[in-house]
C-alpha positions in Angstrom: -171.9 -97.6 31.9 -171.6 -96.4 36.3 -169.3 -93.5 35.8 -167.4 -93.1 39.3 -165.7 -89.3 38.6 -164.2 -88.9 41.7 -162.6 -85.4 40.9 -165.4 -84.2 41.5 -165.5 -84.1 45.1 -162.8 -82.5 46.8 -160.1 -84.1 48.5 -156.4 -85.2 48.3 -156.2 -86.8 44.9 -156.4 -83.4 43.4 -152.8 -82.8 44.9 -151.7 -86.1 43.2 -153.6 -84.8 39.9 -152.0 -81.7 39.8 -148.7 -82.6 40.4 -148.7 -85.6 37.4 -150.0 -82.5 35.2 -147.4 -80.3 36.1 -144.7 -80.2 33.3 -142.1 -79.3 36.4 -142.8 -82.0 39.0 -143.1 -84.6 36.0 -139.2 -84.4 35.2 -139.3 -86.4 38.9 -139.9 -89.8 36.9 -140.3 -91.8 40.4 -142.5 -88.8 42.4 -145.1 -89.7 38.9 -144.9 -93.0 39.2 -145.4 -93.0 43.1 -147.9 -90.3 42.7 -150.1 -92.9 40.1 -149.6 -94.9 42.8 -151.3 -92.9 45.5 -154.1 -92.4 42.9 -154.6 -96.4 42.3 -154.6 -96.4 46.1 -157.7 -94.3 46.3 -159.4 -95.7 43.5 -158.8 -99.2 44.7 -160.7 -97.9 48.5 -163.3 -96.3 46.8 -163.6 -99.3 44.2 -163.4 -101.8 47.6 -167.1 -100.2 48.9 -169.0 -102.2 46.0 -167.5 -105.2 46.5 -169.2 -108.1 48.5 -168.4 -109.2 51.9 -168.7 -112.1 54.0 -168.7 -112.3 57.9 -165.6 -113.8 59.6 -164.8 -114.7 63.1 -160.7 -113.3 63.8 -159.0 -114.4 67.1 -157.1 -111.7 68.8 -154.7 -112.4 71.9 -157.7 -111.9 74.0 -160.5 -113.3 72.3 -162.2 -113.4 68.9 -163.8 -110.7 67.2 -166.4 -110.8 63.9 -165.2 -109.0 61.2 -167.0 -108.4 57.4 -164.2 -109.2 55.0 -163.4 -109.2 51.4 -165.0 -111.9 49.1 -161.1 -112.9 47.5 -162.3 -113.4 43.8 -160.0 -110.2 42.1 -157.8 -110.6 39.3 -156.0 -107.4 38.2 -155.4 -106.7 34.5 -152.9 -103.9 33.3 -152.2 -102.9 30.3 -148.3 -102.6 30.0 -146.2 -100.4 30.3 -148.1 -97.5 31.1 -150.3 -99.0 33.4 -147.6 -100.9 36.5 -147.6 -98.1 38.5 -151.5 -98.0 38.8 -152.0 -101.7 39.2 -148.7 -101.6 42.1 -151.5 -98.7 43.6 -154.1 -101.8 43.2 -152.3 -104.1 44.4 -151.2 -103.0 47.5 -155.0 -102.6 48.7 -155.7 -105.9 47.2 -152.8 -107.5 47.9 -154.2 -111.4 47.2 -155.4 -110.6 44.1 -154.5 -112.7 40.8 -152.9 -110.7 38.3 -153.3 -110.2 34.4 -151.0 -108.1 32.0 -152.3 -107.2 28.5 -149.7 -105.6 26.0 -151.2 -103.5 24.2 -150.2 -100.8 21.7 -151.5 -98.2 18.8 -150.2 -99.5 15.1 -149.4 -96.0 12.9 -149.1 -98.2 9.6 -149.1 -95.6 7.3 -147.2 -93.2 9.7 -149.6 -90.6 9.9 -152.1 -90.2 12.9 -154.7 -92.8 11.7 -153.8 -96.0 14.1 -155.2 -99.4 15.4 -154.6 -100.7 18.4 -152.2 -104.2 18.7 -152.7 -106.8 21.6 -149.9 -109.0 21.3 -149.1 -110.5 25.1 -151.5 -111.3 27.4 -150.7 -113.6 30.7 -153.8 -113.7 32.9 -155.6 -116.9 35.3 -158.9 -117.6 34.2 -161.6 -115.2 34.9 -164.9 -116.5 35.0 -167.4 -116.2 37.6 -164.4 -113.7 39.1 -164.1 -109.8 39.8 -162.1 -108.1 37.0 -160.3 -104.7 37.4 -158.9 -103.4 34.4 -156.1 -100.6 35.3 -154.9 -98.3 31.8 -153.9 -94.8 33.2 -155.4 -92.7 30.3 -158.8 -93.2 28.9 -158.1 -91.5 25.7 -160.2 -92.8 22.5 -161.0 -95.8 24.5 -159.7 -97.8 21.8 -157.0 -100.1 23.5 -159.8 -100.5 26.5 -161.8 -102.3 23.7 -159.4 -104.0 22.2 -158.2 -105.9 25.4 -161.5 -106.3 26.5 -162.5 -108.2 23.2 -158.9 -110.2 23.6 -159.8 -111.5 26.9 -163.2 -112.7 26.9 -161.8 -115.8 25.9 -160.5 -116.5 29.4 -164.3 -116.7 30.5 -166.9 -114.4 32.0 -166.2 -112.2 34.7 -169.3 -111.6 37.2 -168.0 -107.9 37.9 -165.8 -105.9 35.8 -164.2 -102.5 37.1 -162.6 -100.6 34.7 -159.8 -98.2 36.9 -158.2 -94.6 35.3 -156.3 -91.5 35.9 -157.4 -89.4 33.1 -160.0 -90.1 30.4 -162.2 -88.3 27.9 -165.1 -87.7 27.3 -165.0 -89.0 23.7 -163.1 -92.2 25.1 -165.7 -92.8 27.8 -168.4 -92.4 25.5 -166.7 -94.9 23.5 -166.4 -97.6 25.9 -169.9 -96.8 27.0 -171.2 -98.6 23.6 -168.5 -101.7 23.7 -168.9 -102.8 27.7 -172.0 -104.1 29.4 -174.0 -101.7 30.9 -173.3 -103.2 34.3 -169.4 -102.2 34.0 -168.1 -99.6 37.0 -165.5 -97.1 35.7 -163.7 -95.0 38.5 -162.1 -92.7 37.1 -159.6 -90.0 39.0 -160.1 -86.6 36.1 -162.0 -86.3 32.9 -160.9 -83.6 30.6 -163.1 -82.6 27.4 -160.9 -82.4 24.6 -158.9 -84.8 22.0 -156.3 -83.6 19.8 -155.8 -84.7 16.0 -153.4 -87.6 16.8 -155.4 -89.1 19.5 -154.0 -87.4 23.1 -156.0 -86.2 26.2 -156.0 -81.9 26.1 -154.7 -80.8 28.2 -154.2 -83.9 29.9 -150.6 -85.0 30.9 -148.8 -86.4 28.4 -147.1 -90.4 27.7 -147.7 -91.7 30.8 -145.5 -94.6 29.6 -142.7 -92.8 29.2 -143.2 -90.1 31.9 -143.2 -93.6 34.4 -140.4 -95.5 32.5 -138.7 -92.7 30.3 -138.9 -92.4 26.3 -139.2 -95.4 23.7 -138.4 -95.5 20.4 
């Protein structure tokens, strides 16, 4: 797996990451969603540098100009519900991409810390021979991403696979390395070293879905 860890280089990204972590700023759900969206835009911009481009002639009012434009074969796939603001940030830059949405959640059958990932809903175009971008803001244990990847393989075989995350754990990254193709790209804003006994990233930021859209039952 090819890992692109953006926080290693100081940029305005630092500000957005700090704000989504800071408990006093998290109280503003609109700002939280917007910051996730802005992080998605930055990650999408960096990702765009690795895409394939073709030469096209652009007609202006005063003449013509050759431009190199990305080949339009992208599918954006996001894990509901926490992935929606991140998806929007990517869609702001890849506005002609096709879109896929996946429902994946932790099921605790014994009402304890043990859980399994349940994938119940998947709406997607064909991903065969396309550039697939999977967006999930929090890469904790990595089990959700692996379960989703297994579920979507029946929709085709992408020629490129990119994973976009806001915050991940070293343990989660090590886990997905074992289950995704070696040439998969991981685009991640920040990496934390610790997971607690419930499988949440420490210091992390809490529950991204709840912070963006309110608590759930």
